[in-house]
SEROTI-481616 format. One record per atom (N, C-alpha, C): residue in three letters; x negated, y, z negated. Coordinates in steps of 0.001 Angstrom, whole numbers, plus 524288, in hexadecimal, padded with zeros to 5 digits. Atoms other than C-alpha are relative to their C-alpha. Layout:
ALAXYZ ...
This chain:
MET801F37FB7280524 MET3AC91CFDA8C2B87 MET803CD800DC7FBC6 VAL7FCBC8001980175 VAL3B980CFDB4C2523 VAL7FF907FBFF7FB9A GLU801C8805BF80102 GLU3B55BCEF73C2173 GLU7FAFD8018A7F8D4 GLY8044E800EF801A2 GLY3A953CF323C1B75 GLY801B0804827FA57 THR7FFBE7FDCD803AD THR3AFD2CFDFDC146E THR8027C7FC487FAE7 ALA7FE3F801C780348 ALA3B90DCF661C0DCD ALA7FD017FA857FDB7 ALA8061B801D9805EB ALA3AE04CEC1EC0929 ALA7FEA78026F7FE98 ALA801777FCA580275 ALA3A7EFCF59AC050A ALA801F57FFA67F983 VAL7FB677FE6080319 VAL3B3EFCF87ABFDA3 VAL8004F7FC087FA7C SER7FCF7803E380156 SER3B7D2CEA43BFA74 SER7F7C77FFFD7FAAB ASP803E9800CF801A8 ASP3A7B9CE714BF45A ASP7FF22803317FC27 ARG801707FC00801B3 ARG3A8BFCF3DCBEC7E ARG8063C7FDAA7FA1C VAL7F968800DA80353 VAL3B718CF0DABE69B VAL7FD807F8987FB8C THR7FF00803B5803E7 THR3B2C6CE25CBE308 THR7F9688013F7FD51 ASP804BF7FE9C80402 ASP3A492CE75CBDCF6 ASP802B5800D67FC77 GLY7FCB07FD71804AC GLY3ABD5CEEA0BD459 GLY802FC7FF567FC7A GLY7FBB18020D8037C GLY3B678CE806BD13B GLY7FF2E7FCC67FCB1 ALA800CA804D880246 ALA3B486CDBC6BC988 ALA7FBDD801557FDD3 ASP806A67FDC180419 ASP3A6B9CDF87BC5A9 ASP8004B8044B7FCF4 ALA8011B7FBAF80307 ALA3A972CEB6FBC170 ALA802397FFB17FA91 VAL7FC43801B4804E6 VAL3B589CE556BB739 VAL7FA6E7FD137FD62 ASP80479803DF80345 ASP3A8D4CDBDCBB2F1 ASP7FC158041B7FE4C ARG803FC7FB05800E1 ARG39ED6CE859BB0BE ARG802FF803007FC73 LEU7FDCA7FCA7804B4 LEU3A7B7CEE8ABA636 LEU7FEBD7FE0A7FAC3 PRO8010A8027B806ED PRO3A38CCEE1BB96F6 PRO801BE7FBDD7FDD4 SER7FCF08027180447 SER3ADBECE729B9315 SER800197F92780175 GLY801E2806337FC8F GLY3A888CD884B9B1C GLY804EB7FFAF80326 ASP7FD24805797FFAA ASP3B2F8CCF7FB9DB8 ASP8042980466801F9 PRO7FB1B7FC097FEAC PRO3BE29CD698BA67C PRO804867FED77FD6B HIS7FAA4803618022A HIS3C8B0CCD67BA155 HIS7FEFF800AB7F9FB THR800F17FF6B805D5 THR3C4A7CCF53B93E1 THR80592802257FE3D ASP7FB927FE4780169 ASP3D11CCD2D6B8B8A ASP7FD63805F27FE97 PRO800EA7FBB9801B7 PRO3D048CE1A3B8A2B PRO7FFD5800977F9BD GLY7FF4B7FEBC80573 GLY3D421CDFF7B7B0F GLY7F9957FDF67FE55 GLN8066E800C980189 GLN3C5CECD967B7BB0 GLN7FAE8803A47FEE2 ARG804267FCF37FD73 ARG3BE75CE386B80E6 ARG7FF3B805C17FBE0 GLY7FDFA7FC9580226 GLY3C39ECED10B77A1 GLY803238010C7FA44 ARG7FBBF8013D80365 ARG3CC67CF2E3B6C84 ARG802408055C801F0 LEU7FDA47FB707FE16 LEU3D889CFBE0B70C5 LEU803CD7FFD27F90A THR7FC0C7FC4D8032E THR3DEE6D033BB645F THR803F3802A080140 VAL7F9CD7FCFB7FE53 VAL3EC70D09EEB6502 VAL8018A802337FAE7 ALA7FE6C7FBB1803E7 ALA3EDFBD1448B5B46 ALA805AA7FEC67FF7E GLU7FA2C7FF01801DE GLU3FBF8D141CB523A GLU803508040A80386 GLY7FE067FDF67FEBC GLY3FE38D1FC8B58EE GLY801CC7FEA780645 VAL80170801827FB0A VAL3FB03D1AD6B674F VAL805C27FBD380153 ALA7F9868057580021 ALA406E3D0F23B647E ALA80291803D5800A8 SER7FC0D7FDA68011F SER40FCAD1956B5FAB SER800C4804278052A ARG800B97FBB97FB42 ARG40EA2D2209B6C41 ARG8026C7FD3F8043F ILE7FD40805037FCFF ILE4108BD1721B743D ILE805637FE947FFC7 ALA7FC67800F9801B4 ALA41AD9D12E6B6D1F ALA806E6803E3801FB THR7FCC17F9E38003C THR4222BD208CB6D6B THR800548025880662 ILE7FE537FECC7F75C ILE4206ED2289B7CCC ILE803297FA3A80093 ALA7FCDB807077FDEF ALA42659D1256B7E1D ALA80591801CC7FECB ALA7FA167FE14801AE ALA430D6D17EAB75FD ALA8057E8031D8039B THR7FD087FCF27FC9B THR434A2D229FB7BC3 THR801C47FDBB806B8 GLN7FFC2802AD7F972 GLN433F3D1A25B8A13 GLN805F47FEDB7FFF7 VAL7FE1F803BF800D4 VAL43FBCD13E5B85F2 VAL8058D803118006F ASP7F9F07FC9F7FFBE ASP44E13D184EB8947 ASP802F57FF7E7FD2C GLY7FDF77FFBC80621 GLY45604D1B5FB7E50 GLY7FB36804287FBBC VAL802CC7FF04804C8 VAL44AACD2103B75F7 VAL8006580608802A7 VAL7FFE87FB0C7FF20 VAL44B93D2F1AB73AB VAL7FA7B802EF7FDE0 SER806E47FF1F800A0 SER43C67D35D2B73E4 SER800A5805E47FB1E SER800647FC8980320 SER438D3D3F05B6A5A SER800C78074780156 GLY7FD1F7FB27800AB GLY43C43D4CABB69CD GLY8047E801618026E SER7FBEB7FED47FCBA SER4486ED4A49B6DB6 SER804AF8029A7FB77 LYS7FCDB7FE2E8036F LYS456F4D4F16B65B9 LYS7FFEC7FCD57FBDA VAL8014B8029080422 VAL454FED4285B5D39 VAL7FB7F802E87FA38 GLY804D37FDEC801DD GLY44768D47F5B585B GLY801EA8044F7FBB5 ALA7FEA37FC01802D0 ALA44C19D546BB556C ALA8058D7FF397FBAD VAL7FDD67FFA3801F4 VAL4579DD5103B4F02 VAL8004A7FBE87FBDA PHE802E58031F80331 PHE452DED477BB4600 PHE7FB4F800F77FE2F GLY805167FD158001B GLY446ACD4D6AB446C GLY7FB497FC1C800AA ARG804828042D7FE3D ARG43E7CD4160B4993 ARG801657FDFC80655 GLN7FF647FF4C7FA00 GLN43AB4D3F24B5754 GLN7FD807F81180021 TYR7FFE2805C47FE0E TYR43B33D3271B5ED2 TYR7FCE67FDE5804B1 PRO8002280676804D2 PRO435A2D2644B60E7 PRO7FD74801EB7FD47 ASN8036D7FFEB80517 ASN42DD8D2778B538D ASN7FD957FC5D7FEBC VAL8022180423801EE VAL42337D1E42B53E5 VAL7FB7B7FEC77FD34 SER806B5800DE80252 SER4191ED18ECB4BF5 SER7FE867F8568022E SER80268805517FE4C SER410CFD0C9BB4E44 SER7FAE77FEF07FBF8 GLU803D08008C80210 GLU40744D0438B47FA GLU7FC487FBB0802FB VAL803A0801EA7FC8C VAL3FB84CFE1AB4FBD VAL7FD0D7FCD77FCA5 ALA8043E8011B8035B ALA3F2F3CF305B4996 ALA7FEBE7FC2680428 GLY80387803A57FADB GLY3E8C2CEBECB5523 GLY8057F8006B80328 ARG7FCD47FE7E7F88F ARG3F2C6CEA66B61CE ARG8064D7FDCF7FE12 GLU7F7E07FF76802CE GLU400D6CEB04B5909 GLU800EA8037C80027 ALA7FD0F7FB96802D5 ALA408A4CF4E3B5745 ALA806FA8012A7FE92 SER7FB1A800547FF5C SER41451CF6FBB50D2 SER80142806577FDD5 VAL7FD8C7FAD07FE3E VAL41D9DD029CB53E9 VAL80647801217FDA0 THR7F9567FE8380287 THR4294FD095AB4D13 THR801D7805BB8021C VAL7FED67F9137FC8F VAL43091D153DB5519 VAL8072A7FE337FDD6 ASP7F9827FF0F7FF4F ASP43CB4D19BBB52B1 ASP800EA8030880436 ILE7FC6B7FDF67FA97 ILE44580D1EF1B5D85 ILE80470802307FDB1 ALA7F8C67FD1E7FFA4 ALA451BAD27B8B6066 ALA800887FDD9804CA VAL7FD30801F77FDA2 VAL45954D1FE9B6A1B VAL80433805CC80441 ALA7FC8C7FD387FD56 ALA4615CD280DB7490 ALA8055A7FD798003D TRP7F960801F37FF38 TRP470B7D25D7B7553 TRP801E77FF1C8043F PRO7FAAE805C480384 PRO476BDD1BB8B7860 PRO7FB5D7FD8880246 TYR800DA802927FE10 TYR46C11D14CAB7B08 TYR7FE2D7FC5F7FC2C SER7FF068038F80444 SER46BB1D06C5B7355 SER7F9F57FF7D7FBB8 ALA803A07FEC88020F ALA462B7D0870B67A1 ALA7FBEF7F9B47FE7B PRO801B880458801BD PRO45E41CF9C2B6535 PRO7FD487FFAC806D3 THR803BF7FFC47FA7C THR45AEECFA3EB74FC THR7FC238039B80029 VAL805627FD2C7FEAB VAL45247D056AB757D VAL7FBDD7FF497FCE2 ALA804438005380449 ALA44B45D02ABB6841 ALA7FCC47F8C3801F0 ALA803E9804FD7FC44 ALA4471FCF449B6F20 ALA7FED8801C980592 ALA804327FE507FBA4 ALA442AECFAEEB7B12 ALA7FB26803C57FE12 VAL804D97FE9A803DA VAL439BBD03C4B72D7 VAL7FC947FB147FEC4 ARG8042C8051180392 ARG433F5CF8F1B6C22 ARG7FEF97FD8E802F2 ASP80264803087FDA5 ASP432E4CF1D6B78DB ASP7FBF3802AC8030A ARG8031D7FCC47FC06 ARG42CF0CFDDDB80D8 ARG7F9BC801CC7FBB3 ILE804547FD138037D ILE423E0D0132B73BE ILE7FBB37FB3880102 ARG80220803B880035 ARG4206FCF315B72E7 ARG7FA2A7FF20804BB ASN80386800207FB38 ASN41AB5CF310B8298 ASN7FD37802DE80177 GLU8032C7FC087FE36 GLU415B9D0042B83A4 GLU7F8F37FF847FB3B LEU806F08019780383 LEU40BAECFE70B7743 LEU7FD7E7FAF78026D ASP804E7800F47FC27 ASP406D4CF28EB7E2B ASP7FDDA801C8804F0 ARG7FFAF7FEA77FA89 ARG40786CF8EAB8B85 ARG7FB05803FB7FDDC TYR800737FA177FF89 TYR40182D05B0B875F TYR7FA687FEE47FC82 ALA804337FEE88033F ALA3F91BD01CBB7AC1 ALA7FD297FAB17FF01 GLY800488040D80032 GLY3F8FCCF2F1B7C35 GLY800AB7FE517F847 LEU7FE517FE8B804C1 LEU3FDDECF300B6D5C LEU806C97FC86801AE THR7FB39804E8800C2 THR407D9CE5A6B695D THR804E38029C7FD10 ALA7FCF57FD4580288 ALA4148ECEDB5B6478 ALA801FE7FAE97FBCC ASP7FBF3803D58043A ASP41843CE267B5950 ASP803F9801787FD09 ARG7FA8D7FF5F80470 ARG42238CEADEB52E1 ARG7FFE7805D380208 VAL7FF357F9CA7FEE0 VAL4297CCF639B588D VAL806B6800EC7FDAB ASP7FC777FF4E803F0 ASP43304CFB5EB4F69 ASP802BD804C9801DC VAL7FBD57FB137FF75 VAL43E40D03C1B53B2 VAL803FB8020A7FEAA THR7FC007FEF78035F THR4466ED0C1BB4D6F THR802C9804DD802F2 VAL7FDCF7FBDD7FD4A VAL45178D1384B5444 VAL801AD803D77FD63 ALA7FE287FCCB80643 ALA452E6D1EFAB4AA6 ALA80323804F680393 ALA7FB4D7FCA47FDAF ALA45B39D284CB5352 ALA8029C7FFDB80506 PHE7FD127FF537FA9D PHE46556D28EDB5FA6 PHE7FF49805BC8007C GLN7FFFE7F8D97FEAD GLN46418D364EB6759 GLN807067FE0F802B5 PRO7FA9B7FE127FEF7 PRO473C6D381EB6947 PRO7FF4780129806D2 PRO7FD88801A67FAD4 PRO478ABD3871B7757 PRO7FED38078C800A0 SER8030D7F90E7FD6F SER47269D489FB7F00 SER80830802E67FF65 GLY7FBE17FE0C80184 GLY47DA2D5183B799D GLY80392800037FAD4 ASP7FF208004480481 ASP4814CD4B60B6D54 ASP7FDB8802657FCB3 THR8030D7FE5880498 THR47D6AD51A1B5FD0 THR802BD7FC8A7FD8C PRO7FDA3800AA80370 PRO47D19D48E0B5556 PRO8029D800187FC02 GLY7FE6C7FCE080333 GLY48576D4AE3B4A60 GLY804D5803947FF28 ARG7FA237FA747FE3B ARG48FBCD5546B5108 ARG8046D7FD08802A0 VAL7FA2E8005B80009 VAL49E44D525AB5103 VAL802378023E803E2 GLN7FD597F9817FE2D GLN4A507D5903B5B49 GLN805FA7FC987FFB5 
């Protein structure tokens, strides 16, 4: 009885497996997805992905921080342009003290490139990173002499 059940399940999996893929409206299951339709990613979506990616890098100060309140600007500040499958991104970041600005900027650039490719299928042909501010160590007040 157990053997018959296993055989019946095996037959259903076999019958619905590869054959089911062949019955899809797209035709050949090995066709490149790009040939079955078109994906358009809005610039706002690319900017949002880049913003999230930048905030995930150690040393980047995210919006709503003391830096944004002091300088009247929120970080990271991202803008993007999308043309087909390529994106150009400009991002202004604030870096927490004592992180290295060049190291953080390089990590942000790499993270944005990887995440745009991963989540949107976009190739970032250009990612410009500007370190616009440093967040002083906690407890320090900028410009105050003691």
